[in-house]
N, C-alpha and C positions, 0 to 999 in steps of 0.2 A: 792350525796356523793359517793366517790369511795369505793370499797370493799377491795382493796389490801392495806395493812398496809403502804407501802412506798408511795403509791399514796395519802393516807390520810395525811401523813406527808408533802408531797409536797404541798398540798392545804394549809395547815397551814403556811408553810414556805413562800409560795408565798404571802399569805395575809399579813404576817408580813413585808416582803420586800416591798410590795406595799405601806403600810402605811408609812414606813421609807422614801421611794422615794417621796411620796406625801409631807412629812414634808420638805424635802430639796427643792423641787420644789416650794412649797409655800413660803418658806423662801426667796429664791432669787427673786421671783416675787414681794413679799412685799417690799423688800429692793429697788427694781427698782422703784416701785410706790412712795416710800418715797423720793427717789432721785428726781423724776419728780416733786413732790410737792415742794421740797426745791429749785429746779431750778426756778420754777415759782415764788416762794416767795423770791428768792435770799437770802436764809438763809442756812448756814452750808452746802454748797454744797460739800466741800472737805471731811468732815467727813462722809457724807452719801454716797459719791462716794467710799470711802475706805470700808465702810461696805457692799456696793453692790458688790464690787470686792471680798470681803472675802466670801460672801454668794455664789457667782457664783463659786469661786474656790473650796469651800466645795462640791458643787453639782458635779463638775467635778471629784473630788477626790473619791466621793462615786459612781460614774458611772451613775449618774442621767442625766447628761448633757454631750454632746460631746465636746471635747476640742476646736474644730474649731467653734462650735456654741457659746461657752463661749467667745472665742476671739472676735468673731463678736459682741456679746452683749456688751462686755467691751469697744470695740472700739467705738461703737455707743453711749454709756454712756459718755465716755470721750469727744467725739465731742460735745455732748449736753451740758455738763458741761462747756466746753471751750467757747462755744457760749454765755452762760449765763453770764460769767464774763466780 
């Protein structure tokens, strides 16, 4: 643990931000996995694709995911969903 007051605060703030980032990252990864399952089962691909897009966009808005990485992921998901139909 640091001795300086501002350094102590920095540790706490970083821990809070890391938890928040982990939540958004987990959210978009889970939505991608759900979409993959729905593509395999050929059930509700459109709605799960929309929810995956939404989760990815939220991660970009919060700075967890780079916008180009998000575009790449969304493109890959759209391609997979189109092949399934």
